[in-house]
C-alpha positions as CSV (number, residue, x, y, z in Angstrom):
1,M,30.9,-23.9,72.6
2,A,32.4,-24.0,76.0
3,G,30.4,-25.9,78.7
4,Q,30.0,-24.6,82.2
5,H,30.6,-27.9,83.9
6,E,33.2,-27.6,86.7
7,V,34.8,-30.8,87.6
8,D,35.8,-30.9,91.3
9,E,39.5,-31.4,91.7
10,G,38.8,-33.8,94.5
11,D,37.1,-36.1,92.0
12,N,40.4,-37.6,91.0
13,G,42.0,-37.6,94.5
14,G,42.1,-41.4,94.5
15,T,45.1,-41.6,92.3
16,S,48.7,-40.6,93.3
17,D,49.7,-40.3,89.6
18,P,49.2,-36.7,88.6
19,R,49.2,-37.6,84.9
20,R,46.5,-40.2,85.4
21,A,44.5,-37.7,87.5
22,F,44.7,-35.2,84.6
23,G,43.5,-37.8,82.1
24,E,40.6,-38.8,84.3
25,A,39.6,-35.2,84.8
26,L,39.7,-34.6,81.1
27,R,37.6,-37.7,80.4
28,D,35.0,-36.6,83.0
29,A,34.9,-33.0,81.6
30,R,34.4,-34.4,78.1
31,E,31.7,-37.0,79.0
32,L,29.8,-35.0,81.6
33,R,29.2,-31.8,79.7
34,P,25.7,-30.4,80.5
35,E,25.1,-29.8,76.8
36,G,25.9,-33.4,76.0
37,R,28.9,-35.8,75.8
38,W,31.7,-35.0,73.4
39,T,33.6,-37.7,71.7
40,Q,37.4,-37.6,71.7
41,A,37.3,-36.6,68.1
42,R,35.0,-33.7,68.8
43,L,37.2,-32.5,71.7
44,A,40.3,-32.8,69.4
45,R,38.7,-30.5,66.9
46,E,37.8,-28.0,69.5
47,V,41.4,-27.8,70.8
48,R,43.1,-28.3,67.4
49,T,44.9,-31.5,68.1
50,S,44.5,-35.2,67.1
51,S,42.0,-37.6,68.6
52,S,44.9,-40.0,69.3
53,T,46.5,-37.3,71.4
54,I,43.3,-36.9,73.5
55,S,43.1,-40.7,73.9
56,R,46.7,-40.9,75.1
57,I,46.3,-38.0,77.5
58,E,43.2,-39.6,79.0
59,S,45.0,-42.9,79.4
60,G,47.9,-41.2,81.1
61,T,50.4,-42.5,78.5
62,L,51.4,-39.2,76.7
63,P,53.3,-36.2,77.9
64,I,50.8,-33.3,77.8
65,P,51.6,-30.6,75.3
66,A,52.2,-27.4,77.3
67,N,49.6,-25.4,75.4
68,L,46.6,-27.7,76.0
69,P,45.8,-27.3,79.8
70,A,44.9,-23.6,79.3
71,T,42.9,-24.5,76.2
72,F,41.0,-27.2,78.1
73,D,40.2,-24.7,80.8
74,Q,38.8,-22.3,78.2
75,V,36.8,-25.0,76.4
76,F,35.3,-26.5,79.6
77,A,35.2,-23.2,81.6
78,T,37.0,-24.9,84.4
79,D,38.6,-21.8,86.0
80,G,42.2,-23.0,85.9
81,K,41.6,-26.6,87.0
82,F,43.6,-28.2,84.2
83,K,46.4,-25.7,84.5
84,R,46.7,-26.6,88.2
85,L,46.7,-30.3,87.5
86,Y,49.4,-29.7,84.9
87,E,51.5,-27.9,87.4
88,R,51.3,-31.0,89.7
89,I,52.5,-33.1,86.8
90,Q,55.4,-30.8,86.2
91,A,56.4,-30.7,89.9
92,G,56.1,-34.5,90.2
93,G,58.4,-35.1,87.3
94,F,61.4,-33.5,89.1
95,P,63.5,-34.9,92.0
96,A,61.8,-34.6,95.4
97,H,64.3,-32.0,96.6
98,S,63.4,-29.6,93.8
99,R,59.6,-30.0,93.8
100,K,58.8,-27.1,96.1
101,R,60.8,-24.8,94.0
102,I,59.2,-26.0,90.8
103,A,55.7,-25.6,92.4
104,M,56.5,-22.0,93.3
105,E,57.9,-20.9,90.0
106,P,54.6,-20.4,88.1
107,H,53.3,-18.0,90.7
108,A,56.5,-16.2,91.7
109,L,56.7,-12.4,91.6
110,A,60.5,-12.5,91.2
111,I,63.1,-15.1,90.3
112,A,66.8,-14.7,90.6
113,E,69.3,-17.3,89.4
114,W,73.0,-17.9,89.8
115,T,74.8,-20.7,88.0
116,Q,78.4,-21.6,87.4
117,T,77.8,-24.9,85.7
118,V,75.0,-24.8,83.0
119,V,72.5,-22.4,81.6
120,P,69.6,-22.0,84.0
121,G,66.7,-24.4,83.2
122,L,64.3,-21.5,82.7
123,L,66.5,-20.2,79.9
124,Q,67.5,-23.5,78.2
125,T,66.7,-24.5,74.6
126,G,65.3,-27.9,73.9
127,A,68.4,-29.0,72.1
128,Y,70.7,-27.8,75.0
129,A,68.5,-29.5,77.6
130,H,68.5,-32.7,75.5
131,Q,72.3,-32.8,75.6
132,L,72.3,-32.3,79.4
133,F,69.7,-35.1,80.0
134,R,71.4,-37.5,77.6
135,A,74.8,-37.0,79.3
136,G,73.3,-37.4,82.8
137,S,71.1,-40.4,81.9
138,P,72.9,-42.4,79.3
139,R,70.6,-45.5,79.7
140,A,67.4,-43.5,79.3
141,S,65.3,-44.1,76.2
142,E,64.7,-41.3,73.7
143,R,61.1,-41.2,74.9
144,E,62.2,-40.7,78.5
145,I,64.7,-38.0,77.4
146,A,62.0,-36.3,75.4
147,T,59.6,-36.3,78.4
148,M,62.3,-34.7,80.6
149,V,63.1,-32.1,78.0
150,A,59.4,-31.3,77.6
151,A,58.9,-30.9,81.3
152,R,61.9,-28.5,81.5
153,I,60.7,-26.4,78.6
154,A,57.2,-26.3,80.0
155,R,58.6,-24.4,83.0
156,Q,59.3,-21.5,80.7
157,D,55.6,-20.9,80.4
158,V,56.1,-18.6,83.4
159,F,57.4,-16.0,81.0
160,K,54.2,-16.2,79.0
161,R,52.0,-14.9,81.8
162,S,50.2,-11.7,81.3
163,S,52.4,-10.4,84.2
164,P,55.6,-12.4,84.1
165,P,57.9,-12.4,87.1
166,D,60.9,-10.0,87.4
167,F,63.7,-12.3,86.4
168,S,67.5,-11.9,86.8
169,A,70.3,-14.4,86.1
170,V,74.0,-14.2,86.7
171,I,75.8,-16.8,84.6
172,C,79.5,-17.7,85.0
173,E,81.5,-17.0,81.8
174,S,82.5,-20.7,81.8
175,V,78.9,-21.6,81.1
176,I,78.7,-19.7,77.8
177,R,82.1,-20.9,76.7
178,R,81.4,-24.6,77.4
179,M,80.6,-26.4,74.2
180,V,77.4,-28.4,75.0
181,G,76.2,-30.4,72.0
182,G,78.3,-28.7,69.4
183,P,78.4,-25.3,67.7
184,D,74.9,-25.3,66.4
185,V,73.4,-26.2,69.7
186,M,75.5,-23.5,71.5
187,R,74.7,-20.8,68.9
188,E,71.0,-21.5,69.4
189,Q,71.4,-21.4,73.2
190,L,73.4,-18.2,73.1
191,A,70.8,-16.6,70.9
192,A,68.1,-17.6,73.4
193,L,70.1,-15.9,76.2
194,L,70.2,-12.7,74.2
195,S,66.5,-12.9,73.6
196,H,65.8,-13.4,77.3
197,G,68.1,-10.6,78.2
198,S,66.2,-8.2,75.9
199,R,62.9,-8.8,77.7
200,P,61.7,-5.7,79.6
201,T,61.2,-7.8,82.8
202,S,64.5,-9.8,82.6
203,V,68.2,-9.1,83.2
204,V,70.9,-11.5,82.1
205,Q,74.5,-10.9,83.3
206,V,77.8,-12.8,82.8
207,L,80.3,-13.1,85.7
208,P,83.7,-12.9,84.0
209,L,86.3,-15.5,84.9
210,N,88.6,-12.9,86.3
211,A,86.0,-11.7,88.8
212,G,87.8,-13.5,91.7
213,C,86.4,-15.2,94.8
214,H,82.8,-14.7,95.9
215,G,80.4,-16.1,98.4
216,L,78.4,-18.4,96.0
217,M,81.3,-20.4,94.5
218,D,80.0,-23.7,96.1
219,G,77.0,-24.2,93.8
220,T,74.0,-22.9,92.0
221,M,71.2,-20.9,93.6
222,S,67.7,-19.6,92.9
223,I,65.9,-16.9,94.9
224,L,62.1,-17.0,94.6
225,T,59.8,-14.3,95.8
226,P,56.2,-15.6,96.1
227,Q,53.0,-13.6,95.9
228,E,52.4,-14.4,99.5
229,G,54.7,-15.6,102.2
230,A,58.5,-15.4,102.7
231,I,61.2,-15.5,100.1
232,I,62.9,-18.8,99.7
233,V,66.3,-19.8,98.4
234,Y,66.9,-23.1,96.5
235,T,70.5,-24.4,96.2
236,E,71.5,-27.4,94.1
237,G,74.5,-29.7,93.7
238,I,75.1,-32.6,91.3
239,R,72.5,-35.0,92.7
240,S,71.1,-33.0,95.6
241,G,69.5,-29.8,96.5
242,G,67.3,-28.1,99.1
243,V,65.1,-25.2,100.0
244,I,66.4,-22.7,102.6
245,E,63.7,-20.8,104.4
246,E,65.4,-19.6,107.6
247,P,65.2,-15.8,107.4
248,S,68.8,-15.0,108.4
249,A,70.2,-17.6,106.0
250,V,68.0,-16.2,103.2
251,R,69.2,-12.7,103.9
252,E,72.8,-13.7,103.9
253,L,72.5,-15.6,100.5
254,A,70.4,-12.8,99.0
255,R,73.2,-10.3,100.0
256,S,75.8,-12.6,98.3
257,Y,73.7,-12.5,95.2
258,D,73.6,-8.7,95.3
259,V,77.4,-8.6,95.5
260,L,77.6,-11.0,92.6
261,T,75.4,-8.8,90.4
262,A,77.7,-5.9,91.2
263,S,80.8,-7.9,90.2
264,A,79.2,-9.2,86.9
265,L,79.4,-7.5,83.6
266,S,76.6,-5.0,82.9
267,P,73.6,-6.4,80.9
268,D,74.9,-4.6,77.8
269,A,78.4,-5.8,78.2
270,S,77.1,-9.3,78.9
271,A,75.1,-9.2,75.7
272,Q,78.1,-8.1,73.7
273,L,80.2,-11.0,75.1
274,I,77.4,-13.5,74.4
275,L,77.0,-12.1,70.8
276,K,80.8,-12.3,70.2
277,L,80.8,-16.0,71.2
278,M,77.7,-16.7,69.2
279,E,79.3,-15.2,66.1
280,A,82.7,-16.8,66.5
281,P,83.6,-19.3,63.7
């Protein structure tokens, strides 16, 4: 069933649009199979989608469903090519200041998050993310909002790896009390936090409002430990952010995060508070 044709990733280097590059690579893989060309309808049957979806992916006009890149790699025996192209699309859909962080996430050994504003993107539900994007981009079309939501949710594929990263998050109590999108949206989001906190490789803690002053009050922060290379810290404000790599600064911020985890509620106590708010009338 699966062909052995390997499409060189350099074949599509002429386009700066990663979604178009993905579409061109898919068309090449489909048409240049050693066993014979497949139609779009035949490929759609193989990957259990519609031929119109294949057509729109190849033309670069459709957000790519998160499950399809790995399926394409399996069908065409392309050794992760479509997964890598998909990661480029994901990174390219985010602001320039966050792309290095987004590119590192799928391969990180460990990810630690602190937020005092909203639920971390890696833990957001689609409905919660939709409310945030709609509030931040009031003139965007529903299609544009849906594309942004899909890109954010696709980042959560990192937890579906055979060996997911060690993940920890400290979330300010104000985040879980803030009503984003109404009671139903918040109940779903709080349930998702409980689910993430129950994973064997994840820890979710709540920093109570009476915890007092701490060293990370100025903004949100992520600490990423790559498989190779040095740990980086990503900090973010309302419309800006940046990657910090200088070793002494990274150590200082990592130390502040450690202090924060010690000040936060235990994972069990955090889960109890989240459950209490979720079940509140």
